[in-house]
C-alpha positions as CSV (number, residue, x, y, z in Angstrom):
1,X,-0.1,-0.3,-0.1
2,X,1.3,3.6,-0.9
3,X,2.1,5.7,2.0
4,X,-0.9,8.1,2.8
5,X,1.3,11.3,2.9
6,X,2.3,10.5,-1.1
7,X,-1.2,10.3,-1.7
8,X,-2.6,13.7,0.0
9,X,0.5,15.1,-1.7
10,X,-0.6,13.9,-5.3
11,X,-4.1,14.7,-4.7
12,X,-3.2,18.3,-3.8
13,X,-4.0,18.3,-0.2
14,X,-0.7,18.7,1.1
15,X,0.1,22.8,2.1
16,X,2.5,23.2,5.4
17,X,4.1,20.1,7.1
18,X,6.6,20.4,10.0
19,X,9.0,17.7,8.6
20,X,7.9,15.9,5.3
21,X,10.5,13.3,5.4
22,X,9.8,12.7,9.2
23,X,5.9,12.1,9.2
24,X,6.3,10.3,5.5
25,X,8.7,7.9,7.4
26,X,6.7,7.5,10.8
27,X,3.4,6.9,8.6
28,X,5.0,4.4,6.9
29,X,6.8,2.5,10.0
30,X,3.1,3.1,12.2
31,X,-0.3,3.3,12.2
32,X,-0.7,6.8,13.0
33,X,-3.2,8.2,15.0
34,X,-4.7,12.1,13.8
35,X,-7.0,14.1,14.7
36,X,-8.6,17.6,12.9
37,X,-10.6,19.5,15.3
38,X,-14.3,20.9,13.8
39,X,-16.1,23.3,16.0
40,X,-20.2,23.1,15.9
41,X,-20.5,26.9,15.5
42,X,-23.8,26.0,13.3
43,X,-26.0,23.2,12.6
44,X,-24.6,21.7,9.8
45,X,-21.1,21.5,7.7
46,X,-20.6,22.9,4.4
47,X,-18.7,22.3,1.2
48,X,-15.9,23.8,2.8
49,X,-15.6,21.5,5.6
50,X,-15.5,18.4,2.7
51,X,-11.2,18.6,2.2
52,X,-10.4,18.0,5.4
53,X,-12.8,14.8,6.1
54,X,-11.4,13.7,2.5
55,X,-8.2,13.8,3.8
56,X,-9.2,12.1,6.9
57,X,-10.8,9.2,5.2
58,X,-7.7,9.0,3.0
59,X,-6.1,8.6,6.8
60,X,-8.2,6.4,7.6
61,X,-8.2,4.0,4.3
62,X,-4.2,3.6,4.4
63,X,-4.8,1.9,8.0
64,X,-4.6,4.7,10.0
65,X,-7.0,5.9,12.8
66,X,-8.2,9.0,12.9
67,X,-10.1,11.2,15.4
68,X,-12.8,14.0,14.9
69,X,-12.9,16.3,17.4
70,X,-16.2,18.1,18.5
71,X,-15.4,21.7,19.9
72,X,-18.0,21.8,22.2
73,X,-15.7,23.8,24.5
74,X,-13.4,25.3,21.6
75,X,-16.5,27.4,20.0
76,X,-17.6,28.2,23.5
77,X,-14.8,30.9,22.8
78,X,-14.6,31.1,19.4
79,X,-11.5,30.9,16.8
80,X,-10.2,34.1,15.8
81,X,-7.8,32.9,12.7
82,X,-9.3,34.3,9.5
83,X,-11.8,36.9,11.2
84,X,-11.4,40.3,10.6
85,X,-13.7,41.1,13.5
86,X,-14.4,38.8,17.1
87,X,-17.1,36.1,16.0
88,X,-20.8,36.1,17.4
89,X,-21.2,34.2,20.7
90,X,-23.3,30.7,20.5
91,X,-24.8,29.1,24.0
92,X,-23.7,26.2,25.4
93,X,-27.2,24.7,24.4
94,X,-27.0,26.2,20.6
95,X,-23.1,24.6,20.5
96,X,-24.4,20.8,21.9
97,X,-27.6,20.7,19.4
98,X,-25.1,21.8,16.5
99,X,-22.8,19.3,17.7
100,X,-25.6,16.3,17.7
101,X,-26.7,17.5,14.3
102,X,-23.3,17.2,13.1
103,X,-22.7,13.9,14.0
104,X,-24.7,12.1,11.2
105,X,-22.8,14.4,8.4
106,X,-19.6,12.8,9.7
107,X,-21.1,9.3,9.8
108,X,-22.0,9.4,6.2
109,X,-18.5,9.8,4.9
110,X,-15.9,8.3,8.0
111,X,-16.3,4.8,9.1
112,X,-16.6,5.2,12.7
113,X,-15.5,2.8,15.7
114,X,-18.8,0.6,16.5
115,X,-18.7,-1.3,19.7
116,X,-20.7,-4.3,18.2
117,X,-18.4,-4.4,15.3
118,X,-14.7,-5.9,16.8
119,X,-13.8,-5.2,12.8
120,X,-13.9,-1.6,13.5
121,X,-12.0,-1.0,16.5
122,X,-8.7,-0.9,15.1
123,X,-9.4,1.6,12.5
124,X,-12.2,3.1,13.5
125,X,-12.8,6.9,13.6
126,X,-13.6,8.4,17.1
127,X,-15.8,11.6,17.6
128,X,-14.9,12.9,20.6
129,X,-16.2,16.9,22.3
130,X,-13.0,18.4,23.7
131,X,-15.9,20.0,26.3
132,X,-14.9,16.7,28.2
133,X,-11.6,18.3,29.3
134,X,-11.8,22.0,28.3
135,X,-14.8,22.8,30.5
136,X,-13.5,21.3,34.1
137,X,-10.0,23.5,33.4
138,X,-9.3,25.1,36.7
139,X,-8.0,28.6,35.5
140,X,-4.9,29.0,37.8
141,X,-3.5,25.3,37.3
142,X,-3.8,25.7,33.4
143,X,-1.8,29.3,33.4
144,X,0.5,27.9,35.6
145,X,0.9,24.3,34.0
146,X,0.4,25.1,30.4
147,X,-0.2,29.3,29.8
148,X,4.0,29.2,31.2
149,X,5.0,27.5,28.0
150,X,3.1,30.4,25.9
151,X,5.0,33.2,24.7
152,X,2.7,36.3,24.3
153,X,4.8,37.9,21.0
154,X,5.1,34.6,19.2
155,X,1.3,34.2,19.6
156,X,0.8,38.0,18.2
157,X,3.1,37.1,15.5
158,X,1.2,34.2,14.5
159,X,-1.5,34.8,11.6
160,X,-4.2,33.5,13.7
161,X,-4.2,37.1,16.1
162,X,-2.6,39.1,13.4
163,X,-5.5,40.1,10.8
164,X,-7.1,40.9,14.5
165,X,-4.9,43.3,15.9
166,X,-6.0,46.1,14.1
167,X,-9.9,46.3,15.1
168,X,-8.7,44.8,18.5
169,X,-8.0,41.1,19.9
170,X,-10.4,40.2,23.1
171,X,-8.6,38.5,26.0
172,X,-11.1,35.3,25.6
173,X,-9.7,35.6,21.6
174,X,-6.4,35.2,22.7
175,X,-7.0,31.9,24.9
176,X,-8.1,29.9,22.1
177,X,-4.6,29.0,20.9
178,X,-3.2,27.5,24.1
179,X,-6.8,25.8,24.4
180,X,-6.2,23.8,20.8
181,X,-2.6,23.1,21.9
182,X,-4.0,21.5,24.9
183,X,-6.6,19.7,22.6
184,X,-3.3,18.2,21.2
185,X,-1.4,17.7,24.3
186,X,-4.5,15.6,25.7
187,X,-5.2,13.7,22.7
188,X,-1.3,12.8,22.5
189,X,-1.4,11.5,26.3
190,X,-4.5,9.5,26.0
191,X,-4.3,8.2,22.5
192,X,-1.2,8.7,21.3
193,X,-2.0,10.7,18.3
194,X,0.7,12.5,16.7
195,X,-0.3,14.3,14.0
196,X,-2.9,17.0,13.9
197,X,-4.0,18.3,10.3
198,X,-6.4,21.3,9.5
199,X,-6.8,24.2,6.9
200,X,-4.1,26.9,6.3
201,X,-5.5,29.2,8.7
202,X,-4.9,26.7,11.6
203,X,-0.9,26.4,11.0
204,X,-0.3,28.8,14.2
205,X,-2.8,27.1,16.2
206,X,-1.2,23.7,15.2
207,X,2.4,24.9,15.8
208,X,1.1,25.9,19.2
209,X,0.7,22.2,19.9
210,X,3.2,20.7,18.6
211,X,5.4,22.9,20.5
212,X,3.3,22.4,24.0
213,X,4.4,18.4,23.5
214,X,7.8,18.5,22.9
215,X,8.1,21.2,25.9
216,X,5.7,19.1,28.3
217,X,6.6,15.5,27.2
218,X,9.9,16.2,25.2
219,X,8.4,14.4,22.2
220,X,8.1,15.0,18.4
221,X,4.3,15.4,16.5
222,X,3.7,16.8,13.3
223,X,1.6,19.4,11.5
224,X,0.2,19.1,8.5
225,X,-2.4,21.7,6.7
226,X,-4.3,21.9,3.8
227,X,-4.8,24.8,1.3
228,X,-7.6,27.1,1.8
229,X,-9.6,26.6,-1.6
230,X,-10.7,29.2,-3.8
231,X,-12.4,28.9,-7.1
232,X,-11.3,29.5,-10.1
233,X,-12.7,32.9,-10.2
234,X,-10.9,33.8,-6.8
235,X,-14.9,33.0,-4.6
236,X,-14.3,31.8,-1.3
237,X,-15.2,27.5,-1.9
238,X,-19.0,26.5,-1.1
239,X,-20.1,30.3,-1.6
240,X,-22.8,31.0,-4.0
241,X,-25.5,34.2,-5.1
242,X,-27.9,32.6,-2.6
243,X,-25.7,31.3,0.4
244,X,-23.5,28.6,1.7
245,X,-23.8,25.2,0.3
246,X,-24.5,22.8,3.2
247,X,-23.6,19.0,3.7
248,X,-27.1,19.0,4.9
249,X,-30.2,17.8,2.7
250,X,-32.7,20.2,4.8
251,X,-30.5,23.1,4.1
252,X,-28.9,22.3,0.5
253,X,-31.4,19.2,-0.7
254,X,-29.0,16.9,-2.8
255,X,-30.3,18.0,-6.4
256,X,-28.8,21.5,-5.6
257,X,-26.2,19.9,-4.3
258,X,-25.6,18.3,-7.4
259,X,-26.1,21.4,-8.8
260,X,-22.9,23.5,-7.3
261,X,-20.6,20.5,-8.6
262,X,-22.1,20.3,-12.2
263,X,-22.0,24.4,-12.2
264,X,-18.5,24.7,-11.1
265,X,-16.1,26.4,-13.7
266,X,-14.1,24.4,-16.2
267,X,-10.8,25.2,-14.9
268,X,-11.8,23.7,-11.8
269,X,-12.5,20.3,-12.6
270,X,-9.1,18.5,-12.6
271,X,-8.5,20.0,-9.3
272,X,-11.7,19.1,-7.4
273,X,-12.4,15.5,-8.8
274,X,-8.5,15.1,-7.1
275,X,-9.5,16.7,-3.9
276,X,-13.3,15.4,-3.5
277,X,-13.5,12.0,-4.9
278,X,-11.7,8.9,-4.3
279,X,-11.4,8.2,-8.3
280,X,-7.9,6.4,-9.4
281,X,-6.1,9.5,-10.6
282,X,-5.4,8.0,-13.9
283,X,-9.0,8.8,-14.2
284,X,-8.9,12.3,-12.6
285,X,-6.4,13.2,-15.0
286,X,-8.2,11.9,-18.3
287,X,-11.3,13.4,-17.0
288,X,-9.4,17.0,-16.5
289,X,-7.9,16.8,-20.1
290,X,-11.1,16.7,-21.7
291,X,-12.3,20.1,-23.0
292,X,-14.9,21.5,-25.0
293,X,-18.4,20.3,-24.9
294,X,-16.9,17.5,-23.6
295,X,-15.7,18.8,-20.1
296,X,-19.8,18.9,-19.6
297,X,-18.8,14.7,-19.3
298,X,-16.2,15.3,-16.5
299,X,-18.9,17.7,-14.3
300,X,-21.4,15.2,-14.2
301,X,-19.0,12.3,-13.0
302,X,-17.9,15.1,-10.5
303,X,-21.2,15.9,-9.1
304,X,-22.3,11.9,-9.2
305,X,-19.4,10.9,-7.2
306,X,-18.8,14.0,-4.7
307,X,-23.0,13.8,-4.1
308,X,-22.5,9.9,-3.7
309,X,-20.0,10.3,-0.9
310,X,-22.3,13.4,1.2
311,X,-26.1,11.7,0.6
312,X,-25.5,8.3,-0.7
313,X,-26.0,6.5,-4.2
314,X,-29.4,6.7,-4.3
315,X,-30.0,10.2,-3.9
316,X,-26.6,10.7,-6.6
317,X,-28.7,9.0,-9.1
318,X,-32.1,11.1,-8.2
319,X,-30.0,14.0,-9.1
320,X,-28.4,13.2,-11.8
321,X,-31.8,12.5,-13.6
322,X,-33.4,15.1,-12.1
323,X,-30.6,17.1,-14.3
324,X,-30.3,15.2,-17.4
325,X,-34.4,15.7,-17.4
326,X,-34.0,19.2,-17.0
327,X,-31.1,20.1,-19.2
328,X,-30.9,17.2,-21.6
329,X,-34.4,16.4,-22.2
330,X,-34.1,12.6,-20.6
331,X,-34.3,11.2,-17.2
332,X,-36.5,11.9,-14.2
333,X,-37.6,15.0,-12.4
334,X,-38.4,13.4,-9.2
335,X,-34.7,15.1,-7.5
336,X,-35.8,18.3,-8.3
337,X,-36.3,20.7,-5.1
338,X,-40.0,21.1,-5.4
339,X,-42.6,23.6,-3.7
340,X,-46.2,22.5,-4.0
341,X,-49.3,25.3,-4.1
342,X,-52.7,25.1,-3.6
343,X,-55.1,27.1,-6.1
344,X,-56.2,29.1,-3.9
345,X,-52.6,30.3,-3.1
346,X,-52.3,30.9,-6.6
347,X,-55.7,32.5,-7.1
348,X,-54.8,35.3,-4.4
349,X,-51.9,36.1,-6.9
350,X,-48.4,35.4,-5.7
351,X,-45.5,37.9,-7.3
352,X,-42.9,35.8,-8.9
353,X,-40.3,38.0,-7.5
354,X,-41.7,36.2,-4.2
355,X,-41.4,32.8,-4.9
356,X,-37.8,33.2,-6.3
357,X,-36.8,34.4,-2.6
358,X,-39.2,31.6,-1.3
359,X,-37.3,28.4,-3.1
360,X,-34.1,30.0,-2.6
361,X,-33.8,30.8,-5.9
362,X,-32.0,34.4,-4.9
363,X,-31.0,35.4,-1.9
364,X,-33.3,38.2,-0.9
365,X,-36.7,39.7,-2.8
366,X,-34.4,43.2,-3.7
367,X,-32.0,40.6,-5.3
368,X,-35.0,38.7,-7.1
369,X,-36.0,42.5,-8.9
370,X,-32.3,42.8,-9.5
371,X,-32.6,39.0,-11.6
372,X,-35.5,40.1,-13.4
373,X,-33.9,43.8,-14.6
374,X,-31.0,41.9,-15.6
375,X,-33.2,39.3,-17.8
376,X,-32.0,35.9,-15.6
377,X,-35.1,35.1,-14.0
378,X,-37.2,32.5,-16.1
379,X,-40.9,30.9,-16.0
380,X,-40.4,27.5,-17.7
381,X,-38.6,29.1,-20.6
382,X,-39.7,32.7,-21.0
383,X,-37.7,35.2,-19.5
384,X,-39.6,37.0,-16.7
385,X,-40.7,40.8,-18.3
386,X,-41.5,42.3,-14.8
387,X,-41.4,42.7,-11.6
388,X,-45.0,42.9,-10.7
389,X,-45.1,39.8,-12.8
390,X,-47.9,37.1,-11.0
391,X,-48.1,33.2,-11.2
392,X,-51.1,32.0,-13.0
393,X,-53.1,28.5,-13.5
394,X,-51.8,28.9,-16.9
395,X,-48.4,28.7,-16.1
396,X,-48.7,25.4,-15.0
397,X,-48.6,22.1,-17.9
398,X,-49.8,18.6,-16.2
399,X,-49.8,20.4,-13.1
400,X,-46.1,21.5,-12.8
401,X,-44.0,24.9,-13.7
402,X,-40.4,25.5,-13.1
403,X,-38.5,29.0,-12.0
404,X,-35.4,29.1,-13.7
405,X,-32.2,31.7,-12.2
406,X,-30.4,31.6,-15.4
407,X,-30.1,28.7,-17.1
408,X,-29.0,26.3,-14.5
409,X,-31.2,26.9,-11.1
410,X,-34.5,25.1,-11.2
411,X,-36.9,24.9,-8.7
412,X,-40.5,23.5,-9.4
413,X,-43.7,24.6,-8.6
414,X,-46.6,21.4,-8.4
415,X,-50.2,21.8,-8.0
416,X,-51.4,20.5,-4.5
417,X,-54.2,18.0,-4.9
């Protein structure tokens, strides 16, 4: 079996590493326990979280053990990394609710340890909430035992804090790095964890944990970061005109999720196939080399593979068939997000701009008006000509009508029986 470091490097996951050769050797000679932390600050993961989860899955497939740290403790403070202003404080009860919802999303991709399946004991992923130890810390003892190892000057030079200095860094945010470093120390002591991974904006925080373990335990552990993904157009990964692309099917339907991937920029296809699918690199190279009209084939493969990973094969098939039905004239439309309307509602008069906002094709009613004015709003195959246009029963064929944003974003309207 290939060294997993080489797999991650070839597929584009590796941005920075403490000691590449030492880590490669470690991964070669033993089964390594690694972890990534995720603060449950929202009730769903987004497309942006897929990259670290995919990296953990590669680690697991190579026979290594991975730990998902649910940051129930660190989320109470808020990570200042990459932020120009202090994060909104979230209650402990909301953080716990978010954490419970996220568990199923991780379990869809990672194989977790199951006590009733002995075969999963060795490499099955663990999910641990750092609130177990962080919320029980004695503040004075923590400062004496852990805080003594942190240089304020070095912390302030870290990119995690540097961007916050102009507007002011609160004391509570300043404590985030030592707490994350302490997580690494706890996991090293209890689980023999020797590698922390994360986005490149976490480099300073992860190095703090590496240094803490060296100072306290006299041991060498490692850090590895992933690139922060932007699209070819310079946008942050997973951001659209209507908001974030969520992994929760209630927030972003499998069809809409599929559409996000099938509509990526041509220049991103090869890179995204390598990062967000498990296709062999030979197939990634072949699909990534397609051009012209054939690039659509590669995009459909990308969309199908990622949707299958996140939502399962059945939903991926439904989304593919729905896409082909709408844009290729073949297949079924069952997977398209649908809004049911009664005849009474339609008879009362519903402005189309209201519907574009309600179904999520635009982020607001104002955005819907602008879309109409820019000639990008469609009802069925006809452009919406006025912001005053009202939906009528005549717009339905066989009980269905279709709203479109441009040529690629579609929502079905269905008459309720």
